[in-house]
C-alpha positions as CSV (number, residue, x, y, z in Angstrom):
1,M,-10.5,-31.9,82.2
2,G,-13.8,-32.3,84.0
3,A,-14.4,-32.0,87.7
4,P,-12.6,-34.5,90.0
5,R,-14.4,-37.7,90.9
6,P,-16.4,-37.6,94.1
7,T,-14.8,-39.3,97.0
8,D,-17.6,-39.4,99.6
9,P,-18.0,-43.1,100.4
10,D,-21.7,-42.7,101.3
11,P,-23.2,-39.8,99.3
12,S,-26.8,-38.8,100.0
13,Q,-29.5,-39.3,97.3
14,A,-29.5,-35.5,96.7
15,Q,-25.7,-35.6,96.2
16,Q,-25.9,-38.5,93.8
17,A,-28.7,-36.8,91.8
18,A,-26.6,-33.6,91.5
19,L,-23.8,-35.7,89.8
20,L,-26.1,-37.0,87.1
21,T,-25.5,-35.1,83.9
22,E,-26.2,-35.7,80.3
23,S,-23.0,-36.9,78.7
24,G,-23.9,-35.7,75.2
25,N,-22.5,-38.9,73.9
26,G,-24.0,-39.8,70.6
27,P,-22.9,-41.8,67.6
28,T,-19.3,-41.4,66.8
29,T,-20.0,-41.4,63.1
30,P,-23.2,-40.5,61.2
31,D,-23.6,-44.1,59.8
32,E,-22.8,-45.9,63.1
33,A,-26.0,-48.0,63.0
34,E,-25.3,-49.2,59.5
35,L,-21.7,-50.1,60.3
36,L,-22.7,-52.0,63.4
37,A,-25.4,-53.9,61.5
38,A,-22.9,-54.8,58.8
39,K,-20.5,-56.2,61.4
40,F,-22.9,-57.8,63.9
41,G,-26.2,-58.1,62.2
42,Q,-29.4,-56.4,63.0
43,P,-29.9,-55.3,66.7
44,N,-32.2,-57.3,69.0
45,S,-35.4,-55.9,70.5
46,A,-33.3,-54.1,73.1
47,G,-31.2,-52.4,70.4
48,V,-28.1,-54.5,71.2
49,Y,-25.9,-55.5,68.2
50,G,-24.3,-58.9,68.3
51,A,-26.1,-60.1,71.4
52,P,-26.0,-63.8,72.0
53,A,-29.2,-65.7,70.9
54,T,-31.5,-66.5,73.8
55,G,-33.7,-69.5,74.4
56,G,-31.4,-72.1,72.7
57,S,-29.6,-74.8,74.5
58,A,-25.9,-74.4,75.3
59,A,-23.8,-77.1,73.7
């Protein structure tokens, strides 16, 4: 497993910056974008699949 979670209740900005790491997370499958589009439709301008429509009135 990875390092234990930090427990300092008030870390300095430098301590927080030291904890930021690239996760390496990427698509879990090579065709993830196509699978998401098939299930939820095309992503919005922010790249979010299945986001609620904006600007309409709530009924």
